mmCIF file as Biopython writes it, N, C-alpha, C and O atoms, coordinates in Angstrom:
data_model
#
loop_
_atom_site.group_PDB
_atom_site.id
_atom_site.type_symbol
_atom_site.label_atom_id
_atom_site.label_alt_id
_atom_site.label_comp_id
_atom_site.label_asym_id
_atom_site.label_entity_id
_atom_site.label_seq_id
_atom_site.pdbx_PDB_ins_code
_atom_site.Cartn_x
_atom_site.Cartn_y
_atom_site.Cartn_z
_atom_site.occupancy
_atom_site.B_iso_or_equiv
_atom_site.auth_seq_id
_atom_site.auth_asym_id
_atom_site.pdbx_PDB_model_num
ATOM 1   N N  . MET A ? 1  ? 0.674   -0.970  0.211  1.0 0.0 1  A 1 
ATOM 2   C CA . MET A ? 1  ? 0.071   -0.068  0.135  1.0 0.0 1  A 1 
ATOM 3   C C  . MET A ? 1  ? 0.991   1.272   -0.177 1.0 0.0 1  A 1 
ATOM 4   O O  . MET A ? 1  ? 2.087   1.469   0.347  1.0 0.0 1  A 1 
ATOM 5   N N  . LEU A ? 2  ? 0.431   2.045   -1.004 1.0 0.0 2  A 1 
ATOM 6   C CA . LEU A ? 2  ? 1.435   3.414   -0.900 1.0 0.0 2  A 1 
ATOM 7   C C  . LEU A ? 2  ? 0.976   4.417   0.172  1.0 0.0 2  A 1 
ATOM 8   O O  . LEU A ? 2  ? -0.127  4.950   0.291  1.0 0.0 2  A 1 
ATOM 9   N N  . ARG A ? 3  ? 2.320   4.575   1.087  1.0 0.0 3  A 1 
ATOM 10  C CA . ARG A ? 3  ? 1.612   5.279   2.136  1.0 0.0 3  A 1 
ATOM 11  C C  . ARG A ? 3  ? 1.929   6.983   1.772  1.0 0.0 3  A 1 
ATOM 12  O O  . ARG A ? 3  ? 1.297   7.960   2.176  1.0 0.0 3  A 1 
ATOM 13  N N  . SER A ? 4  ? 3.224   6.937   0.800  1.0 0.0 4  A 1 
ATOM 14  C CA . SER A ? 4  ? 3.031   8.480   0.599  1.0 0.0 4  A 1 
ATOM 15  C C  . SER A ? 4  ? 2.387   9.246   -0.241 1.0 0.0 4  A 1 
ATOM 16  O O  . SER A ? 4  ? 2.865   10.362  -0.442 1.0 0.0 4  A 1 
ATOM 17  N N  . TYR A ? 5  ? 1.164   8.857   -0.935 1.0 0.0 5  A 1 
ATOM 18  C CA . TYR A ? 5  ? 0.244   8.913   -1.766 1.0 0.0 5  A 1 
ATOM 19  C C  . TYR A ? 5  ? -0.891  10.554  -0.827 1.0 0.0 5  A 1 
ATOM 20  O O  . TYR A ? 5  ? -1.710  10.253  0.042  1.0 0.0 5  A 1 
ATOM 21  N N  . VAL A ? 6  ? -0.806  11.169  -0.991 1.0 0.0 6  A 1 
ATOM 22  C CA . VAL A ? 6  ? -1.484  12.606  -0.357 1.0 0.0 6  A 1 
ATOM 23  C C  . VAL A ? 6  ? -2.422  13.259  -1.357 1.0 0.0 6  A 1 
ATOM 24  O O  . VAL A ? 6  ? -1.826  13.784  -2.297 1.0 0.0 6  A 1 
ATOM 25  N N  . SER A ? 7  ? -3.812  13.356  -1.383 1.0 0.0 7  A 1 
ATOM 26  C CA . SER A ? 7  ? -4.782  13.817  -2.219 1.0 0.0 7  A 1 
ATOM 27  C C  . SER A ? 7  ? -4.512  15.060  -1.940 1.0 0.0 7  A 1 
ATOM 28  O O  . SER A ? 7  ? -3.823  15.694  -1.142 1.0 0.0 7  A 1 
ATOM 29  N N  . ASP A ? 8  ? -5.463  15.306  -3.078 1.0 0.0 8  A 1 
ATOM 30  C CA . ASP A ? 8  ? -5.308  16.718  -3.533 1.0 0.0 8  A 1 
ATOM 31  C C  . ASP A ? 8  ? -6.361  17.754  -3.056 1.0 0.0 8  A 1 
ATOM 32  O O  . ASP A ? 8  ? -6.505  18.852  -3.593 1.0 0.0 8  A 1 
ATOM 33  N N  . ILE A ? 9  ? -7.060  17.323  -2.037 1.0 0.0 9  A 1 
ATOM 34  C CA . ILE A ? 9  ? -7.878  17.500  -0.476 1.0 0.0 9  A 1 
ATOM 35  C C  . ILE A ? 9  ? -7.290  17.752  -0.096 1.0 0.0 9  A 1 
ATOM 36  O O  . ILE A ? 9  ? -7.154  18.972  -0.176 1.0 0.0 9  A 1 
ATOM 37  N N  . THR A ? 10 ? -6.400  17.121  0.625  1.0 0.0 10 A 1 
ATOM 38  C CA . THR A ? 10 ? -5.400  17.163  2.284  1.0 0.0 10 A 1 
ATOM 39  C C  . THR A ? 10 ? -4.504  18.163  1.879  1.0 0.0 10 A 1 
ATOM 40  O O  . THR A ? 10 ? -4.055  19.008  2.654  1.0 0.0 10 A 1 
ATOM 41  N N  . ARG A ? 11 ? -4.111  18.059  0.153  1.0 0.0 11 A 1 
ATOM 42  C CA . ARG A ? 11 ? -2.779  19.047  -0.150 1.0 0.0 11 A 1 
ATOM 43  C C  . ARG A ? 11 ? -3.100  20.131  0.102  1.0 0.0 11 A 1 
ATOM 44  O O  . ARG A ? 11 ? -2.486  20.741  0.977  1.0 0.0 11 A 1 
ATOM 45  N N  . PHE A ? 12 ? -4.538  20.930  -0.820 1.0 0.0 12 A 1 
ATOM 46  C CA . PHE A ? 12 ? -5.313  22.111  -0.947 1.0 0.0 12 A 1 
ATOM 47  C C  . PHE A ? 12 ? -5.258  22.394  0.562  1.0 0.0 12 A 1 
ATOM 48  O O  . PHE A ? 12 ? -5.007  23.594  0.675  1.0 0.0 12 A 1 
ATOM 49  N N  . LEU A ? 13 ? -5.443  21.542  2.370  1.0 0.0 13 A 1 
ATOM 50  C CA . LEU A ? 13 ? -5.884  22.236  3.038  1.0 0.0 13 A 1 
ATOM 51  C C  . LEU A ? 13 ? -4.958  22.292  4.211  1.0 0.0 13 A 1 
ATOM 52  O O  . LEU A ? 13 ? -5.272  22.769  5.301  1.0 0.0 13 A 1 
ATOM 53  N N  . ARG A ? 14 ? -3.542  21.662  3.849  1.0 0.0 14 A 1 
ATOM 54  C CA . ARG A ? 14 ? -2.197  21.616  4.757  1.0 0.0 14 A 1 
ATOM 55  C C  . ARG A ? 14 ? -1.723  23.073  3.918  1.0 0.0 14 A 1 
ATOM 56  O O  . ARG A ? 14 ? -1.250  23.930  4.665  1.0 0.0 14 A 1 
ATOM 57  N N  . GLU A ? 15 ? -1.811  23.463  2.323  1.0 0.0 15 A 1 
ATOM 58  C CA . GLU A ? 15 ? -1.502  24.784  2.319  1.0 0.0 15 A 1 
ATOM 59  C C  . GLU A ? 15 ? -1.995  25.792  2.528  1.0 0.0 15 A 1 
ATOM 60  O O  . GLU A ? 15 ? -1.289  26.799  2.574  1.0 0.0 15 A 1 
ATOM 61  N N  . LEU A ? 16 ? -3.674  25.878  2.770  1.0 0.0 16 A 1 
ATOM 62  C CA . LEU A ? 16 ? -4.644  26.809  3.369  1.0 0.0 16 A 1 
ATOM 63  C C  . LEU A ? 16 ? -3.900  27.168  4.567  1.0 0.0 16 A 1 
ATOM 64  O O  . LEU A ? 16 ? -3.188  28.145  4.803  1.0 0.0 16 A 1 
ATOM 65  N N  . LYS A ? 17 ? -4.304  25.916  5.442  1.0 0.0 17 A 1 
ATOM 66  C CA . LYS A ? 17 ? -3.778  26.588  7.056  1.0 0.0 17 A 1 
ATOM 67  C C  . LYS A ? 17 ? -2.264  26.876  6.881  1.0 0.0 17 A 1 
ATOM 68  O O  . LYS A ? 17 ? -1.710  27.516  7.774  1.0 0.0 17 A 1 
ATOM 69  N N  . GLU A ? 18 ? -1.588  26.483  5.872  1.0 0.0 18 A 1 
ATOM 70  C CA . GLU A ? 18 ? 0.344   27.334  6.282  1.0 0.0 18 A 1 
ATOM 71  C C  . GLU A ? 18 ? 0.243   28.700  5.555  1.0 0.0 18 A 1 
ATOM 72  O O  . GLU A ? 18 ? 1.200   29.463  5.688  1.0 0.0 18 A 1 
ATOM 73  N N  . GLN A ? 19 ? -0.921  29.130  4.725  1.0 0.0 19 A 1 
ATOM 74  C CA . GLN A ? 19 ? -0.837  30.165  4.167  1.0 0.0 19 A 1 
ATOM 75  C C  . GLN A ? 19 ? -2.215  31.082  5.754  1.0 0.0 19 A 1 
ATOM 76  O O  . GLN A ? 19 ? -2.423  32.238  6.123  1.0 0.0 19 A 1 
ATOM 77  N N  . ASN A ? 20 ? -2.496  30.372  5.964  1.0 0.0 20 A 1 
ATOM 78  C CA . ASN A ? 20 ? -3.170  31.392  7.142  1.0 0.0 20 A 1 
ATOM 79  C C  . ASN A ? 20 ? -3.485  30.341  8.022  1.0 0.0 20 A 1 
ATOM 80  O O  . ASN A ? 20 ? -4.215  29.356  8.132  1.0 0.0 20 A 1 
ATOM 81  N N  . PRO A ? 21 ? -2.545  31.033  8.644  1.0 0.0 21 A 1 
ATOM 82  C CA . PRO A ? 21 ? -2.441  29.959  9.977  1.0 0.0 21 A 1 
ATOM 83  C C  . PRO A ? 21 ? -3.219  30.084  11.489 1.0 0.0 21 A 1 
ATOM 84  O O  . PRO A ? 21 ? -3.080  29.409  12.509 1.0 0.0 21 A 1 
ATOM 85  N N  . ASP A ? 22 ? -4.383  31.622  11.084 1.0 0.0 22 A 1 
ATOM 86  C CA . ASP A ? 22 ? -5.522  31.767  11.889 1.0 0.0 22 A 1 
ATOM 87  C C  . ASP A ? 22 ? -7.148  31.398  11.899 1.0 0.0 22 A 1 
ATOM 88  O O  . ASP A ? 22 ? -8.146  31.772  12.516 1.0 0.0 22 A 1 
ATOM 89  N N  . ILE A ? 23 ? -6.793  30.354  10.753 1.0 0.0 23 A 1 
ATOM 90  C CA . ILE A ? 23 ? -7.912  29.999  9.947  1.0 0.0 23 A 1 
ATOM 91  C C  . ILE A ? 23 ? -8.249  29.120  11.183 1.0 0.0 23 A 1 
ATOM 92  O O  . ILE A ? 23 ? -9.060  29.758  11.855 1.0 0.0 23 A 1 
ATOM 93  N N  . GLU A ? 24 ? -8.032  28.189  11.639 1.0 0.0 24 A 1 
ATOM 94  C CA . GLU A ? 24 ? -8.219  26.853  12.621 1.0 0.0 24 A 1 
ATOM 95  C C  . GLU A ? 24 ? -8.880  28.776  13.780 1.0 0.0 24 A 1 
ATOM 96  O O  . GLU A ? 24 ? -10.019 28.535  14.179 1.0 0.0 24 A 1 
ATOM 97  N N  . ARG A ? 25 ? -8.617  29.662  14.062 1.0 0.0 25 A 1 
ATOM 98  C CA . ARG A ? 25 ? -8.979  30.516  15.186 1.0 0.0 25 A 1 
ATOM 99  C C  . ARG A ? 25 ? -10.279 30.632  14.953 1.0 0.0 25 A 1 
ATOM 100 O O  . ARG A ? 25 ? -11.289 30.270  15.557 1.0 0.0 25 A 1 
ATOM 101 N N  . GLY A ? 26 ? -10.057 31.234  13.909 1.0 0.0 26 A 1 
ATOM 102 C CA . GLY A ? 26 ? -11.786 32.228  13.369 1.0 0.0 26 A 1 
ATOM 103 C C  . GLY A ? 26 ? -12.779 30.874  12.761 1.0 0.0 26 A 1 
ATOM 104 O O  . GLY A ? 26 ? -13.819 31.070  12.133 1.0 0.0 26 A 1 
ATOM 105 N N  . GLN A ? 27 ? -12.205 29.417  13.101 1.0 0.0 27 A 1 
ATOM 106 C CA . GLN A ? 27 ? -13.292 28.096  12.814 1.0 0.0 27 A 1 
ATOM 107 C C  . GLN A ? 27 ? -13.995 28.093  13.695 1.0 0.0 27 A 1 
ATOM 108 O O  . GLN A ? 27 ? -15.220 28.207  13.682 1.0 0.0 27 A 1 
ATOM 109 N N  . ARG A ? 28 ? -12.812 27.871  15.176 1.0 0.0 28 A 1 
ATOM 110 C CA . ARG A ? 28 ? -13.115 27.281  16.634 1.0 0.0 28 A 1 
ATOM 111 C C  . ARG A ? 28 ? -14.343 28.981  16.748 1.0 0.0 28 A 1 
ATOM 112 O O  . ARG A ? 28 ? -15.248 28.744  17.548 1.0 0.0 28 A 1 
ATOM 113 N N  . GLU A ? 29 ? -14.430 30.090  16.281 1.0 0.0 29 A 1 
ATOM 114 C CA . GLU A ? 29 ? -14.804 31.544  16.982 1.0 0.0 29 A 1 
ATOM 115 C C  . GLU A ? 29 ? -16.093 31.151  16.342 1.0 0.0 29 A 1 
ATOM 116 O O  . GLU A ? 29 ? -16.998 30.994  17.162 1.0 0.0 29 A 1 
ATOM 117 N N  . GLY A ? 30 ? -16.309 31.016  15.509 1.0 0.0 30 A 1 
ATOM 118 C CA . GLY A ? 30 ? -17.765 30.680  14.767 1.0 0.0 30 A 1 
ATOM 119 C C  . GLY A ? 30 ? -18.628 29.407  14.909 1.0 0.0 30 A 1 
ATOM 120 O O  . GLY A ? 30 ? -19.819 29.257  14.635 1.0 0.0 30 A 1 
ATOM 121 N N  . ARG A ? 31 ? -17.865 28.657  15.331 1.0 0.0 31 A 1 
ATOM 122 C CA . ARG A ? 31 ? -18.507 27.585  15.680 1.0 0.0 31 A 1 
ATOM 123 C C  . ARG A ? 31 ? -19.106 27.857  17.531 1.0 0.0 31 A 1 
ATOM 124 O O  . ARG A ? 31 ? -20.131 27.470  18.094 1.0 0.0 31 A 1 
ATOM 125 N N  . ALA A ? 32 ? -18.103 28.554  17.957 1.0 0.0 32 A 1 
ATOM 126 C CA . ALA A ? 32 ? -18.741 29.205  19.103 1.0 0.0 32 A 1 
ATOM 127 C C  . ALA A ? 32 ? -20.042 29.959  19.248 1.0 0.0 32 A 1 
ATOM 128 O O  . ALA A ? 32 ? -20.798 29.934  20.220 1.0 0.0 32 A 1 
ATOM 129 N N  . ILE A ? 33 ? -20.185 30.663  18.068 1.0 0.0 33 A 1 
ATOM 130 C CA . ILE A ? 33 ? -21.366 31.337  18.076 1.0 0.0 33 A 1 
ATOM 131 C C  . ILE A ? 33 ? -23.079 30.648  17.901 1.0 0.0 33 A 1 
ATOM 132 O O  . ILE A ? 33 ? -24.117 31.182  18.293 1.0 0.0 33 A 1 
ATOM 133 N N  . PHE A ? 34 ? -22.930 29.331  17.196 1.0 0.0 34 A 1 
ATOM 134 C CA . PHE A ? 34 ? -24.057 29.206  17.289 1.0 0.0 34 A 1 
ATOM 135 C C  . PHE A ? 34 ? -24.338 27.676  18.415 1.0 0.0 34 A 1 
ATOM 136 O O  . PHE A ? 34 ? -25.398 27.340  18.942 1.0 0.0 34 A 1 
ATOM 137 N N  . TRP A ? 35 ? -22.509 26.753  18.536 1.0 0.0 35 A 1 
ATOM 138 C CA . TRP A ? 35 ? -22.896 25.522  19.448 1.0 0.0 35 A 1 
ATOM 139 C C  . TRP A ? 35 ? -22.708 25.703  20.381 1.0 0.0 35 A 1 
ATOM 140 O O  . TRP A ? 35 ? -23.650 25.543  21.158 1.0 0.0 35 A 1 
ATOM 141 N N  . ASP A ? 36 ? -21.463 26.128  20.902 1.0 0.0 36 A 1 
ATOM 142 C CA . ASP A ? 36 ? -20.880 25.528  22.538 1.0 0.0 36 A 1 
ATOM 143 C C  . ASP A ? 36 ? -21.557 26.818  23.211 1.0 0.0 36 A 1 
ATOM 144 O O  . ASP A ? 36 ? -20.978 27.904  23.223 1.0 0.0 36 A 1 
ATOM 145 N N  . LYS A ? 37 ? -22.637 26.645  23.687 1.0 0.0 37 A 1 
ATOM 146 C CA . LYS A ? 37 ? -23.633 27.604  24.172 1.0 0.0 37 A 1 
ATOM 147 C C  . LYS A ? 37 ? -23.699 27.012  25.724 1.0 0.0 37 A 1 
ATOM 148 O O  . LYS A ? 37 ? -23.695 25.782  25.779 1.0 0.0 37 A 1 
ATOM 149 N N  . ASN A ? 38 ? -23.741 27.516  26.632 1.0 0.0 38 A 1 
ATOM 150 C CA . ASN A ? 38 ? -24.665 26.826  28.281 1.0 0.0 38 A 1 
ATOM 151 C C  . ASN A ? 38 ? -25.805 26.609  28.227 1.0 0.0 38 A 1 
ATOM 152 O O  . ASN A ? 38 ? -26.524 27.585  28.010 1.0 0.0 38 A 1 
ATOM 153 N N  . LEU A ? 39 ? -26.290 25.600  28.356 1.0 0.0 39 A 1 
ATOM 154 C CA . LEU A ? 39 ? -27.466 25.772  28.729 1.0 0.0 39 A 1 
ATOM 155 C C  . LEU A ? 39 ? -28.710 26.230  29.813 1.0 0.0 39 A 1 
ATOM 156 O O  . LEU A ? 39 ? -28.702 25.915  31.003 1.0 0.0 39 A 1 
ATOM 157 N N  . ASP A ? 40 ? -29.509 26.833  29.320 1.0 0.0 40 A 1 
ATOM 158 C CA . ASP A ? 40 ? -30.139 27.635  31.009 1.0 0.0 40 A 1 
ATOM 159 C C  . ASP A ? 40 ? -30.834 26.538  31.011 1.0 0.0 40 A 1 
ATOM 160 O O  . ASP A ? 40 ? -31.329 26.058  29.991 1.0 0.0 40 A 1 
ATOM 161 N N  . PRO A ? 41 ? -30.965 25.862  32.584 1.0 0.0 41 A 1 
ATOM 162 C CA . PRO A ? 41 ? -31.941 24.614  32.895 1.0 0.0 41 A 1 
ATOM 163 C C  . PRO A ? 41 ? -33.179 25.010  32.770 1.0 0.0 41 A 1 
ATOM 164 O O  . PRO A ? 41 ? -34.038 24.209  32.402 1.0 0.0 41 A 1 
ATOM 165 N N  . ASP A ? 42 ? -33.465 26.251  33.040 1.0 0.0 42 A 1 
ATOM 166 C CA . ASP A ? 42 ? -35.269 26.259  32.909 1.0 0.0 42 A 1 
ATOM 167 C C  . ASP A ? 42 ? -35.851 26.124  31.901 1.0 0.0 42 A 1 
ATOM 168 O O  . ASP A ? 42 ? -36.974 25.645  31.747 1.0 0.0 42 A 1 
ATOM 169 N N  . ILE A ? 43 ? -34.797 26.732  30.757 1.0 0.0 43 A 1 
ATOM 170 C CA . ILE A ? 43 ? -35.577 26.765  29.194 1.0 0.0 43 A 1 
ATOM 171 C C  . ILE A ? 43 ? -35.408 25.049  28.424 1.0 0.0 43 A 1 
ATOM 172 O O  . ILE A ? 43 ? -36.100 24.703  27.467 1.0 0.0 43 A 1 
ATOM 173 N N  . TYR A ? 44 ? -34.012 23.857  29.301 1.0 0.0 44 A 1 
ATOM 174 C CA . TYR A ? 44 ? -34.048 22.683  28.454 1.0 0.0 44 A 1 
ATOM 175 C C  . TYR A ? 44 ? -35.523 22.156  29.618 1.0 0.0 44 A 1 
ATOM 176 O O  . TYR A ? 44 ? -36.403 21.544  29.014 1.0 0.0 44 A 1 
ATOM 177 N N  . ARG A ? 45 ? -35.714 22.321  30.788 1.0 0.0 45 A 1 
ATOM 178 C CA . ARG A ? 45 ? -37.088 21.545  31.293 1.0 0.0 45 A 1 
ATOM 179 C C  . ARG A ? 45 ? -38.411 21.826  30.186 1.0 0.0 45 A 1 
ATOM 180 O O  . ARG A ? 45 ? -39.162 21.072  29.567 1.0 0.0 45 A 1 
ATOM 181 N N  . ARG A ? 46 ? -38.286 23.122  30.277 1.0 0.0 46 A 1 
ATOM 182 C CA . ARG A ? 46 ? -39.857 23.728  29.438 1.0 0.0 46 A 1 
ATOM 183 C C  . ARG A ? 46 ? -39.457 22.854  27.807 1.0 0.0 46 A 1 
ATOM 184 O O  . ARG A ? 46 ? -40.446 22.845  27.075 1.0 0.0 46 A 1 
ATOM 185 N N  . TYR A ? 47 ? -38.366 22.250  27.263 1.0 0.0 47 A 1 
ATOM 186 C CA . TYR A ? 47 ? -38.321 22.439  25.813 1.0 0.0 47 A 1 
ATOM 187 C C  . TYR A ? 47 ? -38.312 20.337  26.327 1.0 0.0 47 A 1 
ATOM 188 O O  . TYR A ? 47 ? -38.432 19.570  25.371 1.0 0.0 47 A 1 
ATOM 189 N N  . GLU A ? 48 ? -38.209 19.873  27.376 1.0 0.0 48 A 1 
ATOM 190 C CA . GLU A ? 48 ? -38.500 18.393  27.255 1.0 0.0 48 A 1 
ATOM 191 C C  . GLU A ? 48 ? -40.477 18.676  28.063 1.0 0.0 48 A 1 
ATOM 192 O O  . GLU A ? 48 ? -41.421 17.965  27.717 1.0 0.0 48 A 1 
ATOM 193 N N  . ALA A ? 49 ? -40.525 19.122  28.461 1.0 0.0 49 A 1 
ATOM 194 C CA . ALA A ? 49 ? -42.100 19.456  28.881 1.0 0.0 49 A 1 
ATOM 195 C C  . ALA A ? 49 ? -43.170 19.250  27.412 1.0 0.0 49 A 1 
ATOM 196 O O  . ALA A ? 49 ? -44.098 18.484  27.152 1.0 0.0 49 A 1 
ATOM 197 N N  . SER A ? 50 ? -42.611 20.155  26.807 1.0 0.0 50 A 1 
ATOM 198 C CA . SER A ? 50 ? -43.344 20.505  25.632 1.0 0.0 50 A 1 
ATOM 199 C C  . SER A ? 50 ? -43.209 19.558  24.195 1.0 0.0 50 A 1 
ATOM 200 O O  . SER A ? 50 ? -43.671 19.888  23.102 1.0 0.0 50 A 1 
ATOM 201 N N  . ASP A ? 51 ? -42.455 18.296  24.494 1.0 0.0 51 A 1 
ATOM 202 C CA . ASP A ? 51 ? -42.520 17.274  23.844 1.0 0.0 51 A 1 
ATOM 203 C C  . ASP A ? 51 ? -44.225 16.242  23.205 1.0 0.0 51 A 1 
ATOM 204 O O  . ASP A ? 51 ? -45.078 15.781  23.963 1.0 0.0 51 A 1 
ATOM 205 N N  . VAL A ? 52 ? -44.231 16.187  22.216 1.0 0.0 52 A 1 
ATOM 206 C CA . VAL A ? 52 ? -45.653 15.270  21.698 1.0 0.0 52 A 1 
ATOM 207 C C  . VAL A ? 52 ? -45.437 14.495  20.995 1.0 0.0 52 A 1 
ATOM 208 O O  . VAL A ? 52 ? -44.879 14.439  19.900 1.0 0.0 52 A 1 
ATOM 209 N N  . PRO A ? 53 ? -46.062 13.594  21.864 1.0 0.0 53 A 1 
ATOM 210 C CA . PRO A ? 53 ? -45.810 12.219  21.367 1.0 0.0 53 A 1 
ATOM 211 C C  . PRO A ? 53 ? -46.167 12.249  20.178 1.0 0.0 53 A 1 
ATOM 212 O O  . PRO A ? 53 ? -47.188 12.863  19.865 1.0 0.0 53 A 1 
ATOM 213 N N  . HIS A ? 54 ? -45.380 11.572  19.224 1.0 0.0 54 A 1 
ATOM 214 C CA . HIS A ? 54 ? -45.639 11.053  17.638 1.0 0.0 54 A 1 
ATOM 215 C C  . HIS A ? 54 ? -46.386 9.152   17.297 1.0 0.0 54 A 1 
ATOM 216 O O  . HIS A ? 54 ? -45.963 8.087   17.745 1.0 0.0 54 A 1 
ATOM 217 N N  . GLN A ? 55 ? -47.209 9.333   16.650 1.0 0.0 55 A 1 
ATOM 218 C CA . GLN A ? 55 ? -47.313 7.769   16.343 1.0 0.0 55 A 1 
ATOM 219 C C  . GLN A ? 55 ? -46.152 7.460   15.263 1.0 0.0 55 A 1 
ATOM 220 O O  . GLN A ? 55 ? -45.458 8.199   14.566 1.0 0.0 55 A 1 
ATOM 221 N N  . ALA A ? 56 ? -46.235 6.017   15.420 1.0 0.0 56 A 1 
ATOM 222 C CA . ALA A ? 56 ? -44.559 5.390   15.398 1.0 0.0 56 A 1 
ATOM 223 C C  . ALA A ? 56 ? -44.837 5.033   14.062 1.0 0.0 56 A 1 
ATOM 224 O O  . ALA A ? 56 ? -43.759 4.535   13.734 1.0 0.0 56 A 1 
ATOM 225 N N  . TYR A ? 57 ? -45.922 4.922   12.605 1.0 0.0 57 A 1 
ATOM 226 C CA . TYR A ? 57 ? -45.523 5.614   11.777 1.0 0.0 57 A 1 
ATOM 227 C C  . TYR A ? 57 ? -46.684 6.433   11.377 1.0 0.0 57 A 1 
ATOM 228 O O  . TYR A ? 57 ? -47.848 6.038   11.447 1.0 0.0 57 A 1 
ATOM 229 N N  . ALA A ? 58 ? -46.421 7.253   11.078 1.0 0.0 58 A 1 
ATOM 230 C CA . ALA A ? 58 ? -47.115 8.769   10.203 1.0 0.0 58 A 1 
ATOM 231 C C  . ALA A ? 58 ? -48.111 8.272   9.328  1.0 0.0 58 A 1 
ATOM 232 O O  . ALA A ? 58 ? -49.249 8.683   9.555  1.0 0.0 58 A 1 
ATOM 233 N N  . TYR A ? 59 ? -47.936 7.358   8.225  1.0 0.0 59 A 1 
ATOM 234 C CA . TYR A ? 59 ? -48.719 7.495   7.318  1.0 0.0 59 A 1 
ATOM 235 C C  . TYR A ? 59 ? -49.635 6.115   7.804  1.0 0.0 59 A 1 
ATOM 236 O O  . TYR A ? 59 ? -49.054 5.135   8.271  1.0 0.0 59 A 1 
ATOM 237 N N  . GLY A ? 60 ? -50.567 6.138   7.701  1.0 0.0 60 A 1 
ATOM 238 C CA . GLY A ? 60 ? -51.968 5.079   7.778  1.0 0.0 60 A 1 
ATOM 239 C C  . GLY A ? 60 ? -51.924 4.670   8.783  1.0 0.0 60 A 1 
ATOM 240 O O  . GLY A ? 60 ? -52.247 3.485   8.863  1.0 0.0 60 A 1 
ATOM 241 N N  . SER A ? 61 ? -51.351 5.671   10.611 1.0 0.0 61 A 1 
ATOM 242 C CA . SER A ? 61 ? -51.934 4.936   11.879 1.0 0.0 61 A 1 
ATOM 243 C C  . SER A ? 61 ? -53.009 4.908   11.982 1.0 0.0 61 A 1 
ATOM 244 O O  . SER A ? 61 ? -53.516 3.860   12.381 1.0 0.0 61 A 1 
ATOM 245 N N  . LYS A ? 62 ? -54.021 6.291   11.602 1.0 0.0 62 A 1 
ATOM 246 C CA . LYS A ? 62 ? -55.355 5.924   12.243 1.0 0.0 62 A 1 
ATOM 247 C C  . LYS A ? 62 ? -56.293 5.045   11.439 1.0 0.0 62 A 1 
ATOM 248 O O  . LYS A ? 62 ? -57.486 5.203   11.698 1.0 0.0 62 A 1 
ATOM 249 N N  . LEU A ? 63 ? -56.049 4.334   10.705 1.0 0.0 63 A 1 
ATOM 250 C CA . LEU A ? 63 ? -56.861 3.801   9.667  1.0 0.0 63 A 1 
ATOM 251 C C  . LEU A ? 63 ? -56.885 2.281   10.630 1.0 0.0 63 A 1 
ATOM 252 O O  . LEU A ? 63 ? -55.856 2.011   11.250 1.0 0.0 63 A 1 
ATOM 253 N N  . PRO A ? 64 ? -57.860 1.504   10.705 1.0 0.0 64 A 1 
ATOM 254 C CA . PRO A ? 64 ? -59.091 0.997   11.693 1.0 0.0 64 A 1 
ATOM 255 C C  . PRO A ? 64 ? -57.634 -0.498  10.982 1.0 0.0 64 A 1 
ATOM 256 O O  . PRO A ? 64 ? -56.939 -0.541  9.967  1.0 0.0 64 A 1 
ATOM 257 N N  . SER A ? 65 ? -57.748 -1.153  11.816 1.0 0.0 65 A 1 
ATOM 258 C CA . SER A ? 65 ? -56.552 -2.205  12.346 1.0 0.0 65 A 1 
ATOM 259 C C  . SER A ? 65 ? -57.430 -3.686  11.219 1.0 0.0 65 A 1 
ATOM 260 O O  . SER A ? 65 ? -58.641 -3.903  11.281 1.0 0.0 65 A 1 
ATOM 261 N N  . ARG A ? 66 ? -56.510 -4.448  10.350 1.0 0.0 66 A 1 
ATOM 262 C CA . ARG A ? 66 ? -57.725 -5.543  9.783  1.0 0.0 66 A 1 
ATOM 263 C C  . ARG A ? 66 ? -56.907 -6.859  10.249 1.0 0.0 66 A 1 
ATOM 264 O O  . ARG A ? 66 ? -55.703 -7.113  10.230 1.0 0.0 66 A 1 
ATOM 265 N N  . LYS A ? 67 ? -57.918 -7.517  10.632 1.0 0.0 67 A 1 
ATOM 266 C CA . LYS A ? 67 ? -57.423 -8.731  10.975 1.0 0.0 67 A 1 
ATOM 267 C C  . LYS A ? 67 ? -57.235 -9.690  10.175 1.0 0.0 67 A 1 
ATOM 268 O O  . LYS A ? 67 ? -58.081 -10.099 9.379  1.0 0.0 67 A 1 
ATOM 269 N N  . VAL A ? 68 ? -55.876 -10.224 10.345 1.0 0.0 68 A 1 
ATOM 270 C CA . VAL A ? 68 ? -55.580 -11.345 9.342  1.0 0.0 68 A 1 
ATOM 271 C C  . VAL A ? 68 ? -56.404 -13.409 9.743  1.0 0.0 68 A 1 
ATOM 272 O O  . VAL A ? 68 ? -56.660 -14.120 10.715 1.0 0.0 68 A 1 
ATOM 273 N N  . GLU A ? 69 ? -56.479 -13.463 8.116  1.0 0.0 69 A 1 
ATOM 274 C CA . GLU A ? 69 ? -57.568 -14.850 8.370  1.0 0.0 69 A 1 
ATOM 275 C C  . GLU A ? 69 ? -56.024 -15.664 8.423  1.0 0.0 69 A 1 
ATOM 276 O O  . GLU A ? 69 ? -55.973 -16.881 8.602  1.0 0.0 69 A 1 
#
């Protein structure tokens, strides 16, 4: 197996990171805007309490069941 093979994408990403060393810091900051948040326990409890039970099968679940003979 060739261990020296490097894909075009991998080469591109390595070169991009060499040219822009702060790019990963910017990615982490951008991720923190939307994802890395502390959860408010009250809001989380309200979210869990507002859950609506769903039927197992959405299409035809209200149809009367047929007897198999």
